C-alpha positions in Angstrom: 1.6 -16.0 9.2 1.3 -18.2 6.4 -1.1 -17.3 3.4 -1.5 -18.8 -0.1 -2.5 -16.5 -3.0 -6.3 -15.9 -3.8 -8.5 -14.3 -6.2 -8.9 -10.8 -5.5 -12.8 -11.7 -4.8 -11.8 -14.3 -2.2 -13.9 -13.0 0.8 -14.6 -9.3 -1.1 -17.9 -8.8 0.9 -16.5 -9.5 4.6 -13.7 -7.1 3.0 -16.2 -4.5 2.5 -18.3 -5.1 5.3 -15.2 -4.5 7.8 -14.9 -1.2 5.9 -18.6 0.0 6.7 -18.0 -1.8 10.1 -14.9 0.0 12.2 -12.8 -0.4 9.2 -9.6 -2.2 8.1 -6.0 -1.2 8.4 -3.8 0.1 5.4 0.1 -0.1 5.6 2.4 2.1 3.3 6.4 2.1 4.0 9.1 4.3 2.5 12.3 3.4 0.8 14.1 4.0 3.9 12.3 0.7 5.2 9.9 2.8 7.6 6.2 2.0 8.0 3.1 3.4 9.2 -0.3 1.6 9.7 -3.9 3.7 9.5 -7.3 2.7 9.7 -9.4 3.6 6.8 -13.0 3.5 6.6 -13.8 4.6 3.3 -12.5 2.4 -0.1 -14.0 0.3 -2.6 -12.9 -2.8 -5.4 -13.8 -2.7 -8.8 -12.2 -3.1 -12.5 -11.1 -0.3 -13.8 -8.7 0.1 -16.7 -9.4 -4.0 -17.1 -7.8 -4.2 -14.1 -8.5 -5.3 -10.2 -8.2 -1.7 -8.4 -8.4 -1.3 -4.3 -9.7 2.9 -4.4 -8.7 4.3 -1.0 -8.7 7.7 0.4 -6.1 9.0 2.5 -5.8 13.3 3.1 -2.8 15.1 3.0 -3.1 16.0 6.6 -2.5 11.9 7.2 1.3 10.8 8.1 1.0 7.9 5.9 0.2 10.5 2.9 3.8 11.4 2.7 4.6 7.4 3.1 2.4 6.9 -0.3 3.6 9.4 -2.6 7.0 8.1 -2.1 6.8 4.6 -2.7 3.0 4.6 -4.6 2.5 1.6 -3.0 0.1 0.2 -0.3 -1.3 -3.0 1.7 -4.9 -2.8 3.2 -5.1 -5.6 5.8 -8.6 -7.1 6.7 -8.4 -7.8 10.5 -10.6 -10.2 12.0 -13.4 -8.8 14.7 -11.2 -9.6 18.0 -8.5 -7.2 16.5 -11.4 -3.7 16.8 -9.1 -2.7 19.8 -6.4 -2.5 16.4 -8.2 -0.3 14.3 -9.2 1.4 17.2 -5.7 2.6 18.1 -5.1 3.4 14.9 -7.7 5.5 13.8 -6.9 7.6 17.1 -3.3 7.8 16.7 -0.9 9.3 14.6 2.3 7.7 13.2 4.3 11.2 14.0 3.8 10.4 17.4 4.0 6.8 18.4 5.0 3.9 16.3 1.6 1.9 16.1 3.3 -1.3 14.9 5.6 -1.1 18.0 2.5 -0.2 20.8 0.4 -2.9 19.8 2.9 -5.8 18.9 1.8 -5.9 15.5 4.3 -8.3 13.8 5.0 -7.6 10.0 6.4 -9.5 7.1 7.4 -7.8 3.5 5.1 -8.0 1.1 5.5 -9.9 -1.4 4.7 -8.0 -4.4 5.0 -4.3 -3.2 7.3 -2.3 -1.4 5.9 -2.8 2.1 4.4 -4.9 4.6 1.9 -6.9 5.5 0.0 -7.1 9.6 0.5 -11.2 10.2 -2.8 -11.4 12.5 -4.8 -9.9 9.4 -6.2 -13.1 7.7 -6.4 -11.1 4.3 -4.2 -9.0 2.8 -4.0 -7.3 -0.6 -1.1 -5.9 -1.9 -1.3 -2.4 -4.5 0.3 -0.5 -6.5 -0.8 3.0 -7.3 -1.8 3.3 -10.7 -3.4 6.6 -10.7 -4.5 9.0 -8.0 -6.5 12.4 -7.9 -7.7 14.6 -5.6 -11.4 15.2 -4.6 -12.1 18.2 -5.7 -14.9 20.2 -3.9 -16.5 22.0 -5.9 -18.0 19.0 -7.4 -19.4 17.1 -4.2 -22.7 17.2 -3.3 -23.0 20.1 -0.4 -24.1 18.1 2.0 -20.9 15.4 1.6 -18.3 18.5 2.3 -20.7 19.7 5.2 -20.8 16.1 6.9 -17.3 15.1 5.6 -15.2 17.8 5.2 -16.4 20.3 8.1 -12.8 20.9 8.2 -12.0 21.0 4.4 -9.6 18.3 4.8 -10.2 16.9 1.3 -8.8 13.2 0.2 -6.8 12.2 -2.1 -8.1 9.3 -3.9 -5.7 6.5 -4.6 -6.3 3.6 -7.1 -3.9 0.6 -6.9 -4.0 -2.0 -8.6 -4.2 -5.0 -7.0 -1.3 -7.2 -7.7 -1.9 -9.9 -4.8 -4.7 -11.3 -2.7 -3.4 -13.5 0.3 -5.8 -15.2 2.9 -4.2 -17.6 5.5 -5.3 -20.9 5.1 
């Protein structure tokens, strides 16, 4: 898919809306070239350290976690509503068990500014370099968040990804 570079704020409201209602797709690639994709429903975009940052959360138990730890980069791919089956599939299957790209016939292209891939069918993508991460600190969370979001205790790592490029289909 041919895309053009746009401001990171381009259709940002739609990106945030998709996070709330079904999720968007995060992809990460290891130095070996192997890639994985997962659905995320928690994240935000803003200015931190004077830079545009996409904040995403990935649990250490997720297959994608190791990919992000190895390369320090990720892409956020915003699907169309017609691709809801993809976000559902990628949110319920592990890359340890299935190649989600192959299973869904998902075509990818190399990212332009980070080591990684973008999903061709997604009309909007963010390419991000991890500039900081930290782990959720359970005693610092409100008790209702711990009980509602972490009943198994699998707390997230929070990645702060500087948005190096945002691309939209023409």
